[in-house]
TISEKOL-882340 format. One record per residue (C-alpha): residue in three letters; residue number from 1; x negated, z, y; chain. Coordinates in nm, 4 decimals. Layout:
<pts>
Ala  NUM  X  Z  Y  A
...
</pts>
This chain:
<pts>
Unk  1  0.0000  0.0000  0.0000  A
Unk  2  -0.2909  0.0680  0.2339  A
Unk  3  -0.4132  -0.2878  0.1890  A
Unk  4  -0.0692  -0.4299  0.2593  A
Unk  5  -0.0578  -0.2983  0.6191  A
Unk  6  -0.3379  -0.5076  0.7818  A
Unk  7  -0.2177  -0.8482  0.6534  A
Unk  8  0.1318  -0.7719  0.7778  A
Unk  9  -0.0109  -0.6804  1.1181  A
Unk  10  -0.2044  -1.0081  1.1199  A
Unk  11  0.1137  -1.1998  1.0460  A
Unk  12  0.2947  -1.0221  1.3296  A
Unk  13  0.0065  -1.0718  1.5722  A
Unk  14  -0.0583  -1.4408  1.4952  A
Unk  15  0.2267  -1.5927  1.7044  A
Unk  16  0.1570  -1.3456  1.9858  A
Unk  17  -0.2148  -1.4225  2.0048  A
Unk  18  -0.1471  -1.7933  1.9655  A
Unk  19  0.0878  -1.7795  2.2656  A
Unk  20  -0.1237  -1.5509  2.4848  A
Unk  21  -0.4645  -1.7072  2.4159  A
Unk  22  -0.3687  -2.0679  2.3447  A
Unk  23  -0.4560  -2.2674  2.0347  A
Unk  24  -0.8151  -2.3478  2.1337  A
Unk  25  -0.9194  -1.9975  2.2458  A
Unk  26  -0.7483  -1.8404  1.9466  A
Unk  27  -0.9273  -2.0933  1.7258  A
Unk  28  -1.2614  -1.9768  1.8677  A
Unk  29  -1.1731  -1.6185  1.7843  A
Unk  30  -1.0810  -1.7232  1.4300  A
Unk  31  -1.4237  -1.8846  1.3989  A
Unk  32  -1.5857  -1.5530  1.4944  A
Unk  33  -1.3626  -1.3691  1.2463  A
Unk  34  -1.4623  -1.6094  0.9688  A
Unk  35  -1.8298  -1.5467  1.0477  A
Unk  36  -1.7609  -1.1731  1.0169  A
Unk  37  -1.5907  -1.2338  0.6818  A
Unk  38  -1.8954  -1.4021  0.5278  A
Unk  39  -2.1465  -1.1395  0.6428  A
Unk  40  -2.1399  -0.9767  0.2981  A
Unk  41  -2.3371  -1.2720  0.1605  A
Unk  42  -2.6522  -1.1287  0.3161  A
Unk  43  -2.6648  -0.8372  0.0695  A
Unk  44  -2.7598  -1.0489  -0.2357  A
Unk  45  -2.4802  -0.8863  -0.4367  A
Unk  46  -2.5985  -0.5270  -0.3936  A
Unk  47  -2.2477  -0.3915  -0.3266  A
Unk  48  -2.0990  -0.4979  -0.6613  A
Unk  49  -2.4140  -0.3913  -0.8471  A
Unk  50  -2.4073  -0.0490  -0.6782  A
Unk  51  -2.0428  0.0035  -0.7761  A
Unk  52  -2.1061  -0.0925  -1.1393  A
Unk  53  -2.4202  0.1211  -1.1797  A
Unk  54  -2.2677  0.4282  -1.0131  A
Unk  55  -1.9653  0.4022  -1.2453  A
Unk  56  -2.1964  0.3882  -1.5479  A
Unk  57  -2.4177  0.6758  -1.4296  A
Unk  58  -2.1147  0.8937  -1.3578  A
Unk  59  -1.9845  0.8260  -1.7089  A
Unk  60  -2.3182  0.9620  -1.8364  A
Unk  61  -2.3008  1.2647  -1.5967  A
Unk  62  -2.6333  1.1750  -1.4313  A
Unk  63  -2.5708  1.3000  -1.0776  A
Unk  64  -2.9332  1.2873  -0.9612  A
Unk  65  -2.9576  0.9264  -1.0734  A
Unk  66  -2.6427  0.8494  -0.8732  A
Unk  67  -2.8005  1.0014  -0.5616  A
Unk  68  -3.1221  0.8085  -0.6160  A
Unk  69  -2.9364  0.4814  -0.6652  A
Unk  70  -2.7242  0.5343  -0.3529  A
Unk  71  -3.0385  0.6097  -0.1517  A
Unk  72  -3.2105  0.2926  -0.2745  A
Unk  73  -2.9045  0.0842  -0.1943  A
Unk  74  -2.8765  0.2359  0.1541  A
Unk  75  -3.2428  0.1599  0.2266  A
Unk  76  -3.2046  -0.2007  0.1148  A
Unk  77  -2.8957  -0.2448  0.3306  A
Unk  78  -3.0738  -0.0997  0.6330  A
Unk  79  -3.3506  -0.3575  0.5874  A
Unk  80  -3.1041  -0.6433  0.5391  A
Unk  81  -2.8961  -0.5371  0.8403  A
Unk  82  -3.2027  -0.5481  1.0681  A
Unk  83  -3.2810  -0.8979  0.9442  A
Unk  84  -2.9166  -0.9973  0.9860  A
Unk  85  -2.9086  -0.8757  1.3460  A
Unk  86  -3.2202  -1.0688  1.4461  A
Unk  87  -3.1057  -1.3848  1.2673  A
Unk  88  -2.7555  -1.3834  1.4130  A
Unk  89  -2.8870  -1.3033  1.7619  A
Unk  90  -3.1133  -1.6097  1.7520  A
Unk  91  -2.8925  -1.8597  1.5686  A
Unk  92  -2.5387  -1.7682  1.6773  A
Unk  93  -2.5271  -1.9900  1.9918  A
Unk  94  -2.6407  -2.2900  1.7857  A
Unk  95  -2.3872  -2.2184  1.5111  A
Unk  96  -2.1009  -2.1923  1.7597  A
Unk  97  -2.2098  -2.5154  1.9265  A
Unk  98  -2.2101  -2.6960  1.5894  A
Unk  99  -1.8587  -2.5637  1.5250  A
Unk  100  -1.7421  -2.7390  1.8412  A
Unk  101  -1.6765  -2.4293  2.0541  A
Unk  102  -1.6006  -2.5613  2.4057  A
Unk  103  -1.8970  -2.5265  2.6487  A
Unk  104  -1.7062  -2.3013  2.8918  A
Unk  105  -1.6146  -2.0517  2.6188  A
Unk  106  -1.9622  -2.0719  2.4679  A
Unk  107  -2.1142  -1.9825  2.8036  A
Unk  108  -1.8726  -1.6896  2.8357  A
Unk  109  -1.9627  -1.5623  2.4871  A
Unk  110  -2.3398  -1.5700  2.5443  A
Unk  111  -2.3241  -1.2369  2.7291  A
Unk  112  -2.1468  -1.0567  2.4455  A
Unk  113  -2.3182  -1.2190  2.1443  A
Unk  114  -2.5632  -0.9259  2.0976  A
Unk  115  -2.2631  -0.6946  2.0550  A
Unk  116  -2.1118  -0.9414  1.8091  A
Unk  117  -2.4383  -0.9243  1.6118  A
Unk  118  -2.4047  -0.5449  1.6100  A
Unk  119  -2.0530  -0.5822  1.4705  A
Unk  120  -2.1990  -0.7876  1.1867  A
Unk  121  -2.4542  -0.5138  1.1133  A
Unk  122  -2.2065  -0.2248  1.1161  A
Unk  123  -1.9649  -0.4140  0.8947  A
Unk  124  -2.2545  -0.5002  0.6643  A
Unk  125  -2.3817  -0.1394  0.6389  A
Unk  126  -2.0304  -0.0185  0.5620  A
Unk  127  -2.0574  -0.1859  0.2202  A
Unk  128  -2.2776  0.0979  0.0898  A
Unk  129  -2.0330  0.3893  0.1385  A
Unk  130  -1.7539  0.1582  0.0206  A
Unk  131  -1.9490  0.0913  -0.3011  A
Unk  132  -2.0048  0.4645  -0.3513  A
Unk  133  -1.6341  0.5394  -0.3151  A
Unk  134  -1.5432  0.2580  -0.5552  A
Unk  135  -1.8043  0.3803  -0.8039  A
Unk  136  -1.6399  0.7233  -0.7937  A
Unk  137  -1.3015  0.5464  -0.8369  A
Unk  138  -1.1831  0.6931  -0.5067  A
Unk  139  -0.9910  0.3853  -0.4014  A
Unk  140  -0.7551  0.6089  -0.2062  A
Unk  141  -1.0371  0.6888  0.0374  A
Unk  142  -1.1942  0.3430  0.0478  A
Unk  143  -0.8706  0.1502  0.0923  A
Unk  144  -0.7245  0.3925  0.3464  A
Unk  145  -1.0332  0.3843  0.5689  A
Unk  146  -1.0586  0.0067  0.5507  A
Unk  147  -0.6875  -0.0338  0.6225  A
Unk  148  -0.7048  0.2004  0.9219  A
Unk  149  -1.0052  0.0158  1.0631  A
Unk  150  -0.8353  -0.3222  1.0301  A
Unk  151  -0.5148  -0.1814  1.1777  A
Unk  152  -0.6949  -0.0423  1.4833  A
Unk  153  -0.8928  -0.3650  1.5205  A
Unk  154  -0.5799  -0.5788  1.5285  A
Unk  155  -0.3896  -0.3322  1.7474  A
Unk  156  -0.6827  -0.3058  1.9886  A
Unk  157  -0.7198  -0.6831  2.0090  A
Unk  158  -0.3490  -0.7335  2.0807  A
Unk  159  -0.3558  -0.4643  2.3494  A
Unk  160  -0.6709  -0.6106  2.5033  A
Unk  161  -0.5220  -0.9607  2.5193  A
Unk  162  -0.1893  -0.8298  2.6498  A
Unk  163  -0.3721  -0.6551  2.9341  A
Unk  164  -0.5469  -0.9792  3.0258  A
Unk  165  -0.8770  -0.9266  2.8457  A
Unk  166  -1.1163  -1.2102  2.7660  A
Unk  167  -1.3015  -1.3017  2.4462  A
Unk  168  -1.5810  -1.0678  2.5530  A
Unk  169  -1.3348  -0.7774  2.5779  A
Unk  170  -1.2000  -0.8604  2.2316  A
Unk  171  -1.5498  -0.8475  2.0803  A
Unk  172  -1.6204  -0.5155  2.2561  A
Unk  173  -1.3003  -0.3665  2.1134  A
Unk  174  -1.3895  -0.4911  1.7662  A
Unk  175  -1.7425  -0.3487  1.7620  A
Unk  176  -1.6183  -0.0055  1.8778  A
Unk  177  -1.3619  0.0238  1.5984  A
Unk  178  -1.6009  -0.1065  1.3295  A
Unk  179  -1.8699  0.1442  1.4350  A
Unk  180  -1.6229  0.4329  1.4149  A
Unk  181  -1.5046  0.3162  1.0723  A
Unk  182  -1.8637  0.2979  0.9459  A
Unk  183  -1.9293  0.6565  1.0548  A
Unk  184  -1.6139  0.7827  0.8819  A
Unk  185  -1.7015  0.5943  0.5596  A
Unk  186  -2.0505  0.7447  0.5534  A
Unk  187  -1.9039  1.0925  0.5975  A
Unk  188  -1.6587  1.0422  0.3093  A
Unk  189  -1.9282  0.9026  0.0786  A
Unk  190  -2.1530  1.1988  0.1628  A
Unk  191  -1.8807  1.4395  0.0527  A
Unk  192  -1.8564  1.2640  -0.2834  A
Unk  193  -2.2343  1.2710  -0.3260  A
Unk  194  -2.2623  1.6361  -0.2256  A
Unk  195  -2.4588  1.5976  0.0960  A
Unk  196  -2.6513  1.3622  0.3196  A
Unk  197  -2.9629  1.3299  0.1029  A
Unk  198  -2.8701  0.9769  -0.0040  A
Unk  199  -2.9213  0.8564  0.3544  A
Unk  200  -3.2977  0.9040  0.3255  A
Unk  201  -3.4964  0.5823  0.3333  A
Unk  202  -3.6323  0.5849  -0.0184  A
Unk  203  -3.6458  0.2908  -0.2563  A
Unk  204  -3.7081  0.3553  -0.6256  A
Unk  205  -3.8603  0.0672  -0.8185  A
Unk  206  -3.6427  0.1108  -1.1281  A
Unk  207  -3.3241  0.1137  -0.9190  A
Unk  208  -3.4445  -0.1870  -0.7242  A
Unk  209  -3.4941  -0.3826  -1.0456  A
Unk  210  -3.1484  -0.2950  -1.1795  A
Unk  211  -2.9770  -0.3687  -0.8497  A
Unk  212  -3.1331  -0.7120  -0.8179  A
Unk  213  -3.0853  -0.7938  -1.1855  A
Unk  214  -2.7097  -0.7455  -1.1572  A
Unk  215  -2.6807  -0.8177  -0.7880  A
Unk  216  -2.8132  -1.1712  -0.7859  A
Unk  217  -2.5212  -1.2904  -0.9980  A
Unk  218  -2.2774  -1.0848  -0.7926  A
Unk  219  -2.4244  -1.2544  -0.4852  A
Unk  220  -2.3587  -1.5985  -0.6331  A
Unk  221  -2.0044  -1.4787  -0.7084  A
Unk  222  -1.9655  -1.3609  -0.3480  A
Unk  223  -2.1080  -1.6897  -0.2238  A
Unk  224  -1.8506  -1.8775  -0.4305  A
Unk  225  -1.5754  -1.6482  -0.3038  A
Unk  226  -1.6822  -1.6993  0.0577  A
Unk  227  -1.6894  -2.0770  0.0106  A
Unk  228  -1.3499  -2.0567  -0.1619  A
Unk  229  -1.1912  -1.8539  0.1185  A
Unk  230  -1.3775  -1.9593  0.4334  A
Unk  231  -1.5513  -2.2964  0.3971  A
Unk  232  -1.2379  -2.5061  0.4417  A
Unk  233  -1.1773  -2.3352  0.7774  A
Unk  234  -1.5154  -2.4517  0.9017  A
Unk  235  -1.4448  -2.8009  0.7650  A
Unk  236  -1.1168  -2.8098  0.9601  A
Unk  237  -1.3026  -2.7029  1.2753  A
Unk  238  -1.5782  -2.9602  1.2267  A
Unk  239  -1.3432  -3.2521  1.1583  A
Unk  240  -1.0365  -3.1610  1.3659  A
Unk  241  -1.1596  -2.9153  1.6317  A
Unk  242  -1.0806  -2.5452  1.7022  A
Unk  243  -0.7262  -2.6240  1.8206  A
Unk  244  -0.6183  -2.7273  1.4678  A
Unk  245  -0.7604  -2.4165  1.3014  A
Unk  246  -0.4910  -2.1629  1.4097  A
Unk  247  -0.2119  -2.3601  1.2384  A
Unk  248  -0.3996  -2.4019  0.9107  A
Unk  249  -0.5214  -2.0420  0.9236  A
Unk  250  -0.1650  -1.9182  0.9797  A
Unk  251  -0.0459  -2.0985  0.6648  A
Unk  252  -0.3479  -1.9848  0.4653  A
Unk  253  -0.3104  -1.6284  0.5877  A
Unk  254  0.0526  -1.6137  0.4800  A
Unk  255  -0.0149  -1.7762  0.1422  A
Unk  256  -0.3186  -1.5587  0.0701  A
Unk  257  -0.1229  -1.2405  0.1330  A
Unk  258  -0.0473  -1.2061  -0.2383  A
Unk  259  -0.3983  -1.2833  -0.3653  A
Unk  260  -0.5719  -1.0522  -0.1171  A
Unk  261  -0.3186  -0.7745  -0.1823  A
Unk  262  -0.3523  -0.8072  -0.5603  A
Unk  263  -0.7302  -0.8353  -0.5411  A
Unk  264  -0.7597  -0.5095  -0.3501  A
Unk  265  -0.4849  -0.3302  -0.5422  A
Unk  266  -0.6333  -0.4206  -0.8810  A
Unk  267  -0.9882  -0.3477  -0.7663  A
Unk  268  -0.9883  -0.0242  -0.9661  A
Unk  269  -1.0107  -0.2411  -1.2802  A
Unk  270  -1.3761  -0.3191  -1.2055  A
Unk  271  -1.5125  0.0315  -1.2715  A
Unk  272  -1.2313  0.0872  -1.5232  A
Unk  273  -1.3516  -0.2006  -1.7409  A
Unk  274  -1.7084  -0.0768  -1.6948  A
Unk  275  -1.6130  0.2692  -1.8229  A
Unk  276  -1.4022  0.1377  -2.1166  A
Unk  277  -1.5768  0.1107  -2.4570  A
Unk  278  -1.6367  -0.2459  -2.5717  A
Unk  279  -1.5113  -0.1758  -2.9237  A
Unk  280  -1.1484  -0.0989  -3.0024  A
Unk  281  -0.8300  -0.2317  -2.8465  A
Unk  282  -0.8213  -0.0229  -2.5278  A
Unk  283  -0.9881  -0.2907  -2.3154  A
Unk  284  -0.7578  -0.5636  -2.4524  A
Unk  285  -0.4457  -0.3568  -2.3795  A
Unk  286  -0.5659  -0.2904  -2.0273  A
Unk  287  -0.6395  -0.6607  -1.9762  A
Unk  288  -0.2982  -0.7718  -2.1065  A
Unk  289  -0.1056  -0.5264  -1.8915  A
Unk  290  -0.3042  -0.6182  -1.5807  A
Unk  291  -0.2499  -0.9910  -1.6433  A
Unk  292  0.1245  -0.9345  -1.6809  A
Unk  293  0.1450  -0.7429  -1.3543  A
Unk  294  -0.0714  -0.9865  -1.1561  A
Unk  295  0.1139  -1.2971  -1.2829  A
Unk  296  0.4616  -1.1627  -1.2123  A
Unk  297  0.3556  -1.0266  -0.8733  A
Unk  298  0.1899  -1.3566  -0.7769  A
Unk  299  0.5083  -1.5504  -0.8569  A
Unk  300  0.7355  -1.2994  -0.6871  A
Unk  301  0.5279  -1.3011  -0.3658  A
Unk  302  0.4577  -1.6748  -0.3392  A
Unk  303  0.7832  -1.8377  -0.4563  A
Unk  304  0.9830  -1.7175  -0.1500  A
Unk  305  0.7084  -1.8609  0.0736  A
Unk  306  0.7193  -2.1914  -0.1169  A
Unk  307  1.0962  -2.2113  -0.0989  A
Unk  308  1.1380  -2.1066  0.2641  A
Unk  309  0.8281  -2.2703  0.4156  A
Unk  310  1.0131  -2.4639  0.6861  A
Unk  311  1.2328  -2.1719  0.7893  A
Unk  312  0.9364  -1.9325  0.7941  A
Unk  313  0.7120  -2.1540  1.0077  A
Unk  314  0.9868  -2.2460  1.2532  A
Unk  315  1.0941  -1.8874  1.3148  A
Unk  316  0.7462  -1.7358  1.2893  A
Unk  317  0.5243  -1.9530  1.5074  A
Unk  318  0.7971  -2.0885  1.7342  A
Unk  319  0.5780  -2.3721  1.8619  A
Unk  320  0.5521  -2.7476  1.8268  A
Unk  321  0.4118  -2.7626  1.4761  A
Unk  322  0.1699  -3.0295  1.3512  A
Unk  323  0.3111  -3.2920  1.1101  A
Unk  324  0.3484  -3.1913  0.7448  A
Unk  325  0.2712  -2.8237  0.8170  A
Unk  326  0.5665  -2.7226  0.5957  A
Unk  327  0.4113  -2.9044  0.2998  A
Unk  328  0.0748  -2.7463  0.3800  A
Unk  329  0.2265  -2.3989  0.3417  A
Unk  330  0.4090  -2.4966  0.0202  A
Unk  331  0.0923  -2.6306  -0.1436  A
Unk  332  -0.1071  -2.3248  -0.0351  A
Unk  333  0.1592  -2.0929  -0.1808  A
Unk  334  0.1300  -2.2642  -0.5200  A
Unk  335  -0.2516  -2.2725  -0.5064  A
Unk  336  -0.2806  -1.9024  -0.4247  A
Unk  337  -0.0290  -1.8035  -0.6912  A
Unk  338  -0.2480  -1.9845  -0.9452  A
Unk  339  -0.5637  -1.8287  -0.8003  A
Unk  340  -0.4104  -1.4791  -0.8222  A
Unk  341  -0.3990  -1.5031  -1.2022  A
Unk  342  -0.7798  -1.5225  -1.2032  A
Unk  343  -0.8302  -1.1835  -1.0398  A
Unk  344  -0.8118  -0.9780  -1.3596  A
Unk  345  -1.0478  -1.2043  -1.5624  A
Unk  346  -1.2966  -1.1843  -1.2762  A
Unk  347  -1.2883  -0.8030  -1.2742  A
Unk  348  -1.3227  -0.8080  -1.6532  A
Unk  349  -1.6488  -0.9999  -1.6231  A
Unk  350  -1.7730  -0.7658  -1.3503  A
Unk  351  -1.6891  -0.4595  -1.5561  A
Unk  352  -1.8670  -0.5912  -1.8659  A
Unk  353  -2.1747  -0.6879  -1.6644  A
Unk  354  -2.1331  -1.0654  -1.7152  A
Unk  355  -2.1693  -1.1510  -1.3487  A
Unk  356  -2.3374  -1.4829  -1.4208  A
Unk  357  -2.0290  -1.6425  -1.5808  A
Unk  358  -1.7891  -1.5499  -1.3034  A
Unk  359  -2.0556  -1.6311  -1.0439  A
Unk  360  -2.1149  -1.9848  -1.1685  A
Unk  361  -1.7478  -2.0775  -1.1822  A
Unk  362  -1.6712  -1.9166  -0.8442  A
Unk  363  -1.9486  -2.1214  -0.6853  A
Unk  364  -1.8328  -2.4396  -0.8621  A
Unk  365  -1.4698  -2.3850  -0.7551  A
Unk  366  -1.5612  -2.3175  -0.3928  A
Unk  367  -1.7888  -2.6211  -0.3797  A
Unk  368  -1.5173  -2.8448  -0.5274  A
Unk  369  -1.2667  -2.7266  -0.2646  A
Unk  370  -1.5133  -2.7878  0.0186  A
Unk  371  -1.6045  -3.1365  -0.1047  A
Unk  372  -1.2397  -3.2345  -0.1493  A
Unk  373  -1.1604  -3.1022  0.1992  A
Unk  374  -1.4291  -3.3283  0.3497  A
Unk  375  -1.2853  -3.6264  0.1609  A
Unk  376  -0.9134  -3.5606  0.2190  A
Unk  377  -0.8971  -3.4375  0.5793  A
Unk  378  -0.9829  -3.7758  0.7424  A
Unk  379  -0.6908  -3.9633  0.5759  A
Unk  380  -0.4397  -3.6770  0.5392  A
Unk  381  -0.5248  -3.4167  0.8051  A
Unk  382  -0.4189  -3.0588  0.7302  A
Unk  383  -0.2263  -3.1770  0.4253  A
Unk  384  -0.5571  -3.2943  0.2777  A
Unk  385  -0.7264  -2.9564  0.3115  A
Unk  386  -0.4235  -2.7909  0.1495  A
Unk  387  -0.4429  -3.0307  -0.1470  A
Unk  388  -0.8152  -2.9573  -0.1712  A
Unk  389  -0.7242  -2.5971  -0.2518  A
Unk  390  -0.6067  -2.7129  -0.5963  A
Unk  391  -0.9522  -2.8476  -0.6859  A
Unk  392  -1.0479  -2.5142  -0.8445  A
Unk  393  -0.8064  -2.5562  -1.1378  A
Unk  394  -1.0370  -2.7357  -1.3877  A
Unk  395  -1.3117  -2.4797  -1.3364  A
Unk  396  -1.0641  -2.1926  -1.3534  A
Unk  397  -0.9288  -2.3119  -1.6871  A
Unk  398  -1.2719  -2.3401  -1.8492  A
Unk  399  -1.3867  -2.0046  -1.7088  A
Unk  400  -1.0843  -1.8197  -1.8511  A
Unk  401  -1.1569  -1.9490  -2.2020  A
Unk  402  -1.5246  -1.8456  -2.1810  A
Unk  403  -1.4403  -1.5071  -2.0280  A
Unk  404  -1.1923  -1.4277  -2.3050  A
Unk  405  -1.4486  -1.5232  -2.5674  A
Unk  406  -1.7238  -1.3090  -2.4138  A
Unk  407  -1.4978  -1.0057  -2.3732  A
Unk  408  -1.2962  -1.0209  -2.6970  A
Unk  409  -1.4846  -1.2616  -2.9249  A
Unk  410  -1.2062  -1.5207  -2.9554  A
Unk  411  -1.2170  -1.8924  -2.8700  A
Unk  412  -0.8885  -2.0572  -2.7719  A
Unk  413  -0.8042  -2.3151  -2.5055  A
Unk  414  -0.4399  -2.2173  -2.5436  A
Unk  415  -0.5085  -1.8799  -2.3817  A
Unk  416  -0.6464  -2.0495  -2.0735  A
Unk  417  -0.3346  -2.2663  -2.0389  A
Unk  418  -0.1028  -1.9713  -2.1054  A
Unk  419  -0.2524  -1.7793  -1.8153  A
Unk  420  -0.1592  -2.0636  -1.5783  A
Unk  421  0.1628  -2.1920  -1.7389  A
Unk  422  0.3981  -1.9139  -1.6135  A
Unk  423  0.3092  -1.9946  -1.2537  A
Unk  424  0.3776  -2.3670  -1.2936  A
Unk  425  0.7026  -2.2885  -1.4759  A
Unk  426  0.8062  -2.0407  -1.2097  A
Unk  427  0.7605  -2.2979  -0.9319  A
Unk  428  0.9581  -2.5731  -1.1086  A
Unk  429  1.3014  -2.4431  -1.0061  A
Unk  430  1.2327  -2.4057  -0.6316  A
Unk  431  1.0600  -2.7478  -0.6321  A
Unk  432  1.3674  -2.9065  -0.7949  A
Unk  433  1.5945  -2.7172  -0.5571  A
Unk  434  1.4081  -2.8425  -0.2480  A
Unk  435  1.4180  -3.2020  -0.3770  A
Unk  436  1.7859  -3.1852  -0.4769  A
Unk  437  1.9333  -2.9963  -0.1808  A
Unk  438  1.9668  -3.2031  0.1406  A
Unk  439  1.7484  -3.0398  0.4017  A
Unk  440  1.5148  -2.8828  0.1466  A
Unk  441  1.3925  -2.5443  0.2569  A
Unk  442  1.6491  -2.5324  0.5395  A
Unk  443  1.9262  -2.4531  0.2896  A
Unk  444  2.1837  -2.1794  0.3550  A
Unk  445  2.0599  -1.8223  0.3016  A
Unk  446  2.2763  -1.7535  -0.0057  A
Unk  447  2.1335  -2.0602  -0.1792  A
Unk  448  1.7859  -1.9495  -0.0858  A
Unk  449  1.8375  -1.6023  -0.2306  A
Unk  450  2.0031  -1.7310  -0.5495  A
Unk  451  1.7159  -1.9698  -0.6205  A
Unk  452  1.4589  -1.7006  -0.5428  A
Unk  453  1.6197  -1.4475  -0.7805  A
Unk  454  1.6558  -1.7062  -1.0579  A
Unk  455  1.2953  -1.8176  -1.0232  A
Unk  456  1.1675  -1.4594  -1.0218  A
Unk  457  1.3628  -1.3985  -1.3426  A
Unk  458  1.1987  -1.6998  -1.5070  A
Unk  459  0.8542  -1.5803  -1.4023  A
Unk  460  0.9296  -1.2325  -1.5346  A
Unk  461  1.0492  -1.3744  -1.8681  A
Unk  462  0.7351  -1.5825  -1.9085  A
Unk  463  0.5240  -1.2818  -1.8212  A
Unk  464  0.6831  -1.0689  -2.0909  A
Unk  465  0.6466  -1.3532  -2.3439  A
Unk  466  0.2780  -1.3733  -2.2692  A
Unk  467  0.2406  -0.9993  -2.3051  A
Unk  468  0.4408  -0.9920  -2.6306  A
Unk  469  0.2325  -1.2631  -2.7959  A
Unk  470  -0.0922  -1.1255  -2.6442  A
Unk  471  -0.1822  -1.4753  -2.5264  A
</pts>
C-alpha cells in the first residue's frame, strides 16, 4: 500500500504540471527524472548483492559478518557516489544538449546542475540502507520511507510550480527531500544493525569479492531493467523532441502502475527465495502462489485501462491529444500486463543466486525494445514506440523455461506459454468488445463495467487453472 501512494500522486499531478509548465518544460523535467531513475546503474549491482548476502548471513546468525558486509558496501557506495558526482557535473550539460533541451532552458539549468548532481549522489547512497532493510526483510520500513520521500517530492514540486517556481526551484526542492530521506534511511538501518559502526569506511577483501561476484550480474540485470523502462523515453526525445515526451510518459506511467506496484509489493520474495531450502516443495508452492497472485492482479489492473483508454485520456489530460494516443495506452496496458507475469520468475532467480540468467534476458529484452523503437517511431510516431514494448516477448518466453528448469529441474516449453496465456485470454473479451461496440472505449458506463467484471472473472479462472495444474 505504501508503494501505491506515489504513483497515484504522479497520476494526479501529471495534468496539473502539464498545464502549468507546458509540454516542453514538463518534458525537460521528465528527462531529468529519467536520469535520476537510471542512477542505480553506477553501483555495479551492489544493492541486490548486499540484500542477498545479508539475508543469507542472517539465516546463519552471523551478526558480525552482516556488520562487516554492510560496512564494505557503504564504503564502495561512498567511492562510487564521489565518482558519480564528478562525472555528472562535467557531462550533464552535454547530455542535456544531446537530448534536445532548448537552449534557453539549458542556460537556466546550468546554475542548478551541481545541486542536481548532489541529488543523484544522495539517491545513489540511499541504496545501501535500503538493501540492509530488505536483507532484514523489513519491507515495512523500506517501503514506507521511500513512499514518504516520493510523496513529499511530488507534493513539493506541485507546490513550487503552483507558486510560480522555475526548473531551478524544482530541483532545489527535490534535493532537499532526497537528502532528508537518505538521513532517515541511514538511521533506520543503523537501528537494525545495532549501531553506527557499519558507517565506518572499511572494505574487507572477502566481502568485496562476494559483492562483485554476485553484483556484476545484478548490474547487468539493472542495466537491462533501466533500458526496458527508460531507454524508449530518450528515443522519443531524440526523434520527436521534449514536447512529445509528456504524452507518451503519461500513458506509460498509467500502464506501468500495475507492474511497478507488483514489483515492489512482491519484493519480499527475493530474500524469501534466498532463505528457502532448495530441496522439498516449499519453494515450488511459494512460486505457484506468487504467480497466481501476480497474474490475476496484472489482468485486474490493466484490463480496465485497456478498455477505457479513450475515456481515461480525455478526462485525465484534458488537452488536445496527439493522434493514436488511445491505441498507445491500450498497447502499453497489454505489454505491461504481460511483463508483470515475469516479476516472480525474476525474483526466483535472484533468490537462488542465478543473476546471470535473469541479467542476460533483461538486457536482451531492453535492447530489443530500444532497437524497435528506433525503427518504428519514424513511420508510426508514438504508436511505434508502444508497439516496440512488445519486443520483449520472445526473450521472456525463453527465459521462463530456463528459469523453471534451473529452479525446479524440469524442462517444458508449455510452462512458459502457460505463464503468458492467461493474460492474452483475459484481454480477448475487451478487445472484441471495443471492435464490436460502435465508439469502442467510449461505450456507456454499464457496458464498461459489465465487460470489465466478465474479463476479470476469466482471468481469475485461468489463474486458478494454472495453480491447480501447477503449470
